[in-house]
Each structure stands twice: as C-alpha cells, then as structure tokens.
N, CA, C and O atoms as a Tinker XYZ file with bonds, in Angstrom:
   308  protein
     1  N    -10.042000   24.077000   35.213000    73     2
     2  CA    -9.736000   22.717000   35.005000    64     1     3
     3  C    -10.996000   22.077000   34.717000    63     2     4     5
     4  O    -12.104000   22.358000   35.172000    81     3
     5  N    -10.604000   20.989000   33.727000    73     3     6
     6  CA   -11.759000   20.705000   33.153000    64     5     7
     7  C    -12.217000   19.165000   33.528000    63     6     8     9
     8  O    -11.277000   18.371000   33.526000    81     7
     9  N    -13.305000   18.703000   33.799000    73     7    10
    10  CA   -13.752000   17.337000   34.464000    64     9    11
    11  C    -14.466000   16.766000   33.452000    63    10    12    13
    12  O    -15.394000   17.396000   32.945000    81    11
    13  N    -14.159000   15.593000   33.053000    73    11    14
    14  CA   -15.080000   14.878000   32.267000    64    13    15
    15  C    -15.978000   14.026000   32.996000    63    14    16    17
    16  O    -15.532000   13.128000   33.710000    81    15
    17  N    -17.543000   14.296000   32.836000    73    15    18
    18  CA   -18.443000   13.982000   33.478000    64    17    19
    19  C    -18.964000   12.807000   32.686000    63    18    20    21
    20  O    -19.748000   12.130000   33.351000    81    19
    21  N    -18.760000   12.372000   31.470000    73    19    22
    22  CA   -19.195000   11.381000   30.859000    64    21    23
    23  C    -19.010000    9.930000   31.597000    63    22    24    25
    24  O    -17.957000    9.732000   32.203000    81    23
    25  N    -20.096000    8.833000   31.553000    73    23    26
    26  CA   -19.669000    7.673000   32.020000    64    25    27
    27  C    -18.757000    6.773000   31.340000    63    26    28    29
    28  O    -18.875000    6.583000   30.130000    81    27
    29  N    -17.869000    6.214000   32.017000    73    27    30
    30  CA   -16.723000    5.145000   31.524000    64    29    31
    31  C    -17.433000    4.321000   30.837000    63    30    32    33
    32  O    -18.508000    3.913000   31.276000    81    31
    33  N    -16.882000    3.891000   29.487000    73    31    34
    34  CA   -17.696000    2.538000   28.964000    64    33    35
    35  C    -16.426000    1.333000   29.414000    63    34    36    37
    36  O    -15.238000    1.286000   29.094000    81    35
    37  N    -17.168000    0.527000   30.188000    73    35    38
    38  CA   -16.274000   -0.602000   30.769000    64    37    39
    39  C    -16.674000   -1.868000   29.466000    63    38    40    41
    40  O    -17.772000   -1.977000   28.919000    81    39
    41  N    -15.532000   -2.661000   29.219000    73    39    42
    42  CA   -15.575000   -3.436000   28.295000    64    41    43
    43  C    -16.174000   -4.705000   29.019000    63    42    44    45
    44  O    -15.965000   -5.164000   30.142000    81    43
    45  N    -16.994000   -5.112000   27.981000    73    43    46
    46  CA   -17.919000   -6.159000   28.526000    64    45    47
    47  C    -17.788000   -7.499000   27.445000    63    46    48    49
    48  O    -16.941000   -7.479000   26.552000    81    47
    49  N    -18.432000   -8.300000   27.574000    73    47    50
    50  CA   -18.633000   -9.692000   26.478000    64    49    51
    51  C    -19.183000   -8.957000   25.112000    63    50    52    53
    52  O    -19.283000   -9.682000   24.122000    81    51
    53  N    -19.479000   -7.827000   25.009000    73    51    54
    54  CA   -20.096000   -7.376000   23.936000    64    53    55
    55  C    -19.135000   -7.249000   22.648000    63    54    56    57
    56  O    -18.149000   -6.512000   22.602000    81    55
    57  N    -19.569000   -8.060000   21.646000    73    55    58
    58  CA   -18.742000   -8.284000   20.410000    64    57    59
    59  C    -19.250000   -7.471000   19.304000    63    58    60    61
    60  O    -20.480000   -7.434000   19.291000    81    59
    61  N    -18.645000   -6.773000   18.323000    73    59    62
    62  CA   -19.174000   -6.172000   17.235000    64    61    63
    63  C    -19.610000   -7.238000   16.180000    63    62    64    65
    64  O    -18.920000   -8.253000   16.081000    81    63
    65  N    -20.482000   -7.110000   15.550000    73    63    66
    66  CA   -20.556000   -7.992000   14.434000    64    65    67
    67  C    -19.635000   -7.825000   13.280000    63    66    68    69
    68  O    -19.242000   -6.687000   13.023000    81    67
    69  N    -19.232000   -8.867000   12.529000    73    67    70
    70  CA   -18.326000   -9.150000   11.451000    64    69    71
    71  C    -19.080000   -8.738000   10.432000    63    70    72    73
    72  O    -20.050000   -9.453000   10.183000    81    71
    73  N    -18.887000   -7.618000    9.649000    73    71    74
    74  CA   -19.721000   -7.606000    8.559000    64    73    75
    75  C    -18.526000   -7.690000    7.069000    63    74    76    77
    76  O    -17.632000   -6.844000    7.031000    81    75
    77  N    -18.607000   -8.561000    6.131000    73    75    78
    78  CA   -17.729000   -9.015000    5.467000    64    77    79
    79  C    -17.532000   -7.753000    4.338000    63    78    80    81
    80  O    -18.574000   -7.192000    3.996000    81    79
    81  N    -16.327000   -7.302000    3.774000    73    79    82
    82  CA   -16.424000   -6.512000    3.119000    64    81    83
    83  C    -16.456000   -6.892000    1.620000    63    82    84    85
    84  O    -15.348000   -6.777000    1.097000    81    83
    85  N    -17.360000   -7.281000    0.860000    73    83    86
    86  CA   -17.549000   -8.069000   -0.464000    64    85    87
    87  C    -16.762000   -7.202000   -1.361000    63    86    88    89
    88  O    -15.912000   -7.808000   -2.014000    81    87
    89  N    -16.844000   -5.886000   -1.555000    73    87    90
    90  CA   -16.378000   -5.364000   -2.650000    64    89    91
    91  C    -14.677000   -5.546000   -2.390000    63    90    92    93
    92  O    -14.018000   -5.844000   -3.385000    81    91
    93  N    -13.973000   -5.378000   -1.110000    73    91    94
    94  CA   -12.859000   -5.630000   -1.220000    64    93    95
    95  C    -12.245000   -6.723000   -1.636000    63    94    96    97
    96  O    -11.181000   -6.762000   -2.255000    81    95
    97  N    -13.189000   -8.001000   -1.159000    73    95    98
    98  CA   -12.461000   -9.286000   -1.518000    64    97    99
    99  C    -12.803000   -9.476000   -2.848000    63    98   100   101
   100  O    -12.026000  -10.208000   -3.462000    81    99
   101  N    -13.872000   -8.967000   -3.557000    73    99   102
   102  CA   -13.993000   -8.926000   -4.965000    64   101   103
   103  C    -12.571000   -8.280000   -5.860000    63   102   104   105
   104  O    -12.106000   -8.704000   -6.918000    81   103
   105  N    -12.153000   -7.248000   -5.111000    73   103   106
   106  CA   -10.869000   -6.482000   -5.766000    64   105   107
   107  C     -9.791000   -7.604000   -5.371000    63   106   108   109
   108  O     -9.029000   -7.667000   -6.336000    81   107
   109  N     -9.462000   -8.340000   -4.578000    73   107   110
   110  CA    -8.420000   -9.073000   -4.289000    64   109   111
   111  C     -8.404000  -10.666000   -5.158000    63   110   112   113
   112  O     -7.463000  -11.194000   -5.751000    81   111
   113  N     -9.700000  -11.117000   -4.980000    73   111   114
   114  CA    -9.641000  -12.173000   -6.046000    64   113   115
   115  C     -9.633000  -11.953000   -7.745000    63   114   116   117
   116  O     -9.163000  -12.646000   -8.647000    81   115
   117  N    -10.331000  -10.735000   -7.747000    73   115   118
   118  CA    -9.896000  -10.241000   -9.259000    64   117   119
   119  C     -8.593000  -10.013000   -9.489000    63   118   120   121
   120  O     -8.172000  -10.460000  -10.555000    81   119
   121  N     -7.825000   -9.440000   -8.791000    73   119   122
   122  CA    -6.096000   -9.031000   -8.746000    64   121   123
   123  C     -5.372000  -10.627000   -9.186000    63   122   124   125
   124  O     -4.693000  -10.990000  -10.147000    81   123
   125  N     -5.837000  -11.242000   -8.111000    73   123   126
   126  CA    -4.959000  -12.765000   -8.214000    64   125   127
   127  C     -5.423000  -13.515000   -9.224000    63   126   128   129
   128  O     -4.658000  -14.437000   -9.503000    81   127
   129  N     -6.844000  -13.431000  -10.171000    73   127   130
   130  CA    -7.240000  -14.050000  -11.328000    64   129   131
   131  C     -6.489000  -13.188000  -12.393000    63   130   132   133
   132  O     -5.876000  -13.858000  -13.224000    81   131
   133  N     -6.428000  -11.996000  -12.512000    73   131   134
   134  CA    -5.888000  -11.410000  -13.620000    64   133   135
   135  C     -4.079000  -11.983000  -13.350000    63   134   136   137
   136  O     -3.559000  -12.661000  -14.237000    81   135
   137  N     -3.568000  -11.753000  -12.540000    73   135   138
   138  CA    -2.407000  -12.222000  -12.186000    64   137   139
   139  C     -1.917000  -13.668000  -12.904000    63   138   140   141
   140  O     -1.051000  -13.843000  -13.761000    81   139
   141  N     -2.705000  -14.535000  -12.299000    73   139   142
   142  CA    -2.544000  -15.877000  -12.841000    64   141   143
   143  C     -2.848000  -16.204000  -14.346000    63   142   144   145
   144  O     -2.259000  -17.110000  -14.935000    81   143
   145  N     -3.743000  -15.460000  -14.897000    73   143   146
   146  CA    -4.014000  -15.157000  -16.236000    64   145   147
   147  C     -3.055000  -14.663000  -16.927000    63   146   148   149
   148  O     -2.889000  -15.067000  -18.078000    81   147
   149  N     -2.084000  -13.529000  -16.290000    73   147   150
   150  CA    -1.020000  -12.988000  -16.911000    64   149   151
   151  C     -0.128000  -13.786000  -17.277000    63   150   152   153
   152  O      0.445000  -13.729000  -18.365000    81   151
   153  N      0.153000  -14.934000  -16.050000    73   151   154
   154  CA     1.323000  -15.905000  -16.393000    64   153   155
   155  C      1.231000  -17.044000  -17.340000    63   154   156   157
   156  O      2.193000  -17.696000  -17.744000    81   155
   157  N     -0.258000  -17.259000  -17.721000    73   155   158
   158  CA    -0.661000  -18.259000  -18.508000    64   157   159
   159  C     -0.744000  -17.901000  -19.767000    63   158   160   161
   160  O     -0.797000  -18.819000  -20.585000    81   159
   161  N     -0.775000  -16.625000  -20.217000    73   159   162
   162  CA    -0.931000  -16.444000  -21.706000    64   161   163
   163  C      0.220000  -16.023000  -22.372000    63   162   164   165
   164  O      1.122000  -15.982000  -21.535000    81   163
   165  N      0.625000  -15.691000  -23.472000    73   163   166
   166  CA     1.783000  -15.156000  -24.033000    64   165   167
   167  C      1.348000  -14.064000  -24.914000    63   166   168   169
   168  O      0.167000  -13.890000  -25.215000    81   167
   169  N      2.571000  -13.141000  -25.427000    73   167   170
   170  CA     2.379000  -12.234000  -26.452000    64   169   171
   171  C      1.731000  -10.944000  -25.524000    63   170   172   173
   172  O      1.843000  -10.927000  -24.299000    81   171
   173  N      1.073000   -9.923000  -26.262000    73   171   174
   174  CA     0.724000   -8.606000  -25.457000    64   173   175
   175  C     -0.268000   -8.683000  -24.654000    63   174   176   177
   176  O     -0.463000   -7.734000  -23.895000    81   175
   177  N     -1.011000   -9.660000  -24.627000    73   175   178
   178  CA    -1.948000   -9.996000  -23.539000    64   177   179
   179  C     -1.851000  -10.215000  -22.379000    63   178   180   181
   180  O     -2.764000  -10.152000  -21.556000    81   179
   181  N     -0.397000  -10.581000  -22.128000    73   179   182
   182  CA     0.108000  -11.000000  -20.924000    64   181   183
   183  C      0.649000   -9.728000  -19.973000    63   182   184   185
   184  O      0.661000   -9.905000  -18.755000    81   183
   185  N      0.998000   -8.729000  -20.405000    73   183   186
   186  CA     1.418000   -7.773000  -19.651000    64   185   187
   187  C     -0.173000   -6.646000  -19.439000    63   186   188   189
   188  O     -0.555000   -5.915000  -18.525000    81   187
   189  N     -0.693000   -6.979000  -20.688000    73   187   190
   190  CA    -2.168000   -6.315000  -20.212000    64   189   191
   191  C     -2.990000   -6.760000  -19.139000    63   190   192   193
   192  O     -3.567000   -6.085000  -18.286000    81   191
   193  N     -2.957000   -8.217000  -19.335000    73   191   194
   194  CA    -3.651000   -8.612000  -17.653000    64   193   195
   195  C     -3.031000   -8.492000  -16.509000    63   194   196   197
   196  O     -3.628000   -8.667000  -15.447000    81   195
   197  N     -1.323000   -8.073000  -16.596000    73   195   198
   198  CA    -0.621000   -7.992000  -15.513000    64   197   199
   199  C     -1.064000   -6.483000  -15.053000    63   198   200   201
   200  O     -1.249000   -6.177000  -13.875000    81   199
   201  N     -1.185000   -5.728000  -15.989000    73   199   202
   202  CA    -1.699000   -4.592000  -15.808000    64   201   203
   203  C     -2.831000   -3.976000  -14.902000    63   202   204   205
   204  O     -2.905000   -2.979000  -14.184000    81   203
   205  N     -3.779000   -5.121000  -15.286000    73   203   206
   206  CA    -5.050000   -5.030000  -14.966000    64   205   207
   207  C     -5.065000   -5.695000  -13.187000    63   206   208   209
   208  O     -5.649000   -5.370000  -12.153000    81   207
   209  N     -4.354000   -6.468000  -13.470000    73   207   210
   210  CA    -4.154000   -7.344000  -11.928000    64   209   211
   211  C     -3.408000   -6.151000  -10.787000    63   210   212   213
   212  O     -3.684000   -6.086000   -9.590000    81   211
   213  N     -2.594000   -5.427000  -11.387000    73   211   214
   214  CA    -1.920000   -4.467000  -10.513000    64   213   215
   215  C     -2.962000   -3.392000  -10.184000    63   214   216   217
   216  O     -2.998000   -2.925000   -9.045000    81   215
   217  N     -3.961000   -2.911000  -11.301000    73   215   218
   218  CA    -4.944000   -2.053000  -10.844000    64   217   219
   219  C     -6.060000   -2.190000   -9.822000    63   218   220   221
   220  O     -6.544000   -1.327000   -9.089000    81   219
   221  N     -6.433000   -3.821000   -9.978000    73   219   222
   222  CA    -6.958000   -4.332000   -9.024000    64   221   223
   223  C     -6.757000   -4.582000   -7.822000    63   222   224   225
   224  O     -7.556000   -4.813000   -6.914000    81   223
   225  N     -5.153000   -4.508000   -7.844000    73   223   226
   226  CA    -4.410000   -4.763000   -6.303000    64   225   227
   227  C     -4.445000   -3.183000   -5.683000    63   226   228   229
   228  O     -4.453000   -2.952000   -4.474000    81   227
   229  N     -4.459000   -2.384000   -6.490000    73   227   230
   230  CA    -4.479000   -1.041000   -6.140000    64   229   231
   231  C     -5.984000   -0.352000   -5.081000    63   230   232   233
   232  O     -6.246000    0.135000   -3.981000    81   231
   233  N     -6.533000   -0.717000   -6.231000    73   231   234
   234  CA    -8.146000   -0.617000   -5.974000    64   233   235
   235  C     -8.167000   -1.077000   -4.398000    63   234   236   237
   236  O     -8.315000   -0.285000   -3.467000    81   235
   237  N     -7.991000   -2.520000   -4.258000    73   235   238
   238  CA    -8.315000   -3.401000   -3.080000    64   237   239
   239  C     -7.574000   -2.915000   -1.755000    63   238   240   241
   240  O     -7.992000   -3.099000   -0.613000    81   239
   241  N     -6.378000   -2.251000   -2.119000    73   239   242
   242  CA    -5.486000   -1.184000   -1.128000    64   241   243
   243  C     -6.160000   -0.222000   -0.663000    63   242   244   245
   244  O     -6.273000    0.083000    0.524000    81   243
   245  N     -6.768000    0.438000   -1.839000    73   243   246
   246  CA    -7.475000    1.951000   -1.276000    64   245   247
   247  C     -8.553000    1.499000   -0.373000    63   246   248   249
   248  O     -8.638000    1.932000    0.777000    81   247
   249  N     -9.577000    0.428000   -0.988000    73   247   250
   250  CA   -10.572000   -0.183000   -0.292000    64   249   251
   251  C    -10.450000   -0.451000    1.036000    63   250   252   253
   252  O    -11.295000   -0.185000    1.890000    81   251
   253  N     -9.012000   -1.171000    1.273000    73   251   254
   254  CA    -8.622000   -1.546000    2.883000    64   253   255
   255  C     -8.353000   -0.346000    3.491000    63   254   256   257
   256  O     -8.868000   -0.305000    4.609000    81   255
   257  N     -7.635000    0.834000    3.138000    73   255   258
   258  CA    -7.163000    1.871000    4.002000    64   257   259
   259  C     -8.584000    2.740000    4.296000    63   258   260   261
   260  O     -8.758000    3.527000    5.226000    81   259
   261  N     -9.309000    2.465000    3.502000    73   259   262
   262  CA   -10.431000    3.635000    3.412000    64   261   263
   263  C    -11.343000    3.157000    4.398000    63   262   264   265
   264  O    -12.001000    3.958000    5.062000    81   263
   265  N    -11.451000    1.842000    4.566000    73   263   266
   266  CA   -12.362000    1.264000    5.642000    64   265   267
   267  C    -11.644000    0.965000    6.757000    63   266   268   269
   268  O    -12.375000    0.838000    7.739000    81   267
   269  N    -10.462000    0.801000    6.981000    73   267   270
   270  CA    -9.696000    0.117000    8.103000    64   269   271
   271  C     -8.523000    1.387000    8.749000    63   270   272   273
   272  O     -7.697000    1.262000    9.653000    81   271
   273  N     -8.867000    2.696000    7.817000    73   271   274
   274  CA    -7.633000    3.918000    8.407000    64   273   275
   275  C     -6.185000    3.326000    7.990000    63   274   276   277
   276  O     -5.901000    2.145000    7.795000    81   275
   277  N     -5.370000    4.428000    7.909000    73   275   278
   278  CA    -4.041000    4.220000    7.574000    64   277   279
   279  C     -3.019000    3.760000    8.589000    63   278   280   281
   280  O     -1.818000    4.027000    8.623000    81   279
   281  N     -3.851000    2.903000    9.533000    73   279   282
   282  CA    -2.737000    2.616000   10.452000    64   281   283
   283  C     -2.333000    3.385000   11.507000    63   282   284   285
   284  O     -3.100000    3.933000   12.299000    81   283
   285  N     -0.927000    3.443000   11.534000    73   283   286
   286  CA    -0.229000    4.446000   12.632000    64   285   287
   287  C     -0.121000    5.832000   12.160000    63   286   288   289
   288  O      0.233000    6.736000   12.916000    81   287
   289  N     -0.454000    6.043000   10.774000    73   287   290
   290  CA    -0.352000    7.518000   10.006000    64   289   291
   291  C     -1.428000    8.408000   10.523000    63   290   292   293
   292  O     -1.463000    9.637000   10.482000    81   291
   293  N     -2.372000    7.508000   11.056000    73   291   294
   294  CA    -3.750000    8.267000   11.549000    64   293   295
   295  C     -3.873000    8.862000   12.997000    63   294   296   297
   296  O     -3.914000    8.003000   13.878000    81   295
   297  N     -3.921000    9.801000   13.294000    73   295   298
   298  CA    -3.705000   10.358000   14.644000    64   297   299
   299  C     -4.983000   10.456000   15.338000    63   298   300   301
   300  O     -5.824000   11.231000   14.882000    81   299
   301  N     -5.234000    9.781000   16.368000    73   299   302
   302  CA    -6.336000    9.708000   17.396000    64   301   303
   303  C     -5.862000    9.825000   18.596000    63   302   304   305
   304  O     -4.815000    9.351000   19.038000    81   303
   305  N     -6.913000   10.683000   19.303000    73   303   306
   306  CA    -6.451000   11.022000   20.842000    64   305   307
   307  C     -7.467000   10.037000   22.001000    63   306   308
   308  O     -7.289000   10.135000   23.216000    81   307
C-alpha cells in the first residue's frame, strides 16, 4: 500500500500573477488586420491578404494551445 506523505496544498487567497502573452495578441490583431484589409481591396491582392490572415490565425491558435494546453484532449492525473 502506498501512502502519500506530502503536505496537502490548501487553497488560499494566493493569486497567480497574470502575464499577458504579447505574441499571441500580436497574431490575433494581425490576423484581424489582414482580414479587414482583404475585404477592402480588389483584385489578386485580396485573396493573398486573406491567406495571410488565415495563416496568422493558425499561428495564434498554435500559440494558444501551446501555452494553455489542448483542453480535454490532455490527460492529467
């Protein structure tokens, strides 16, 4: 039989400091900017800007899942 002898951590009023992820917000803002620019131009430049916006959105999503985990797909005991 295994007995856990570690001290239990009791939740208190301790709050973890919030550190904004500036790179994540940079990708989010740039993707929104690229999509807005893609809707305001005509010709072949529009789909190119939309592609850049989609790429920036994917990079933001990758940064988000890298920092905060993959939600319910992650197994923790």
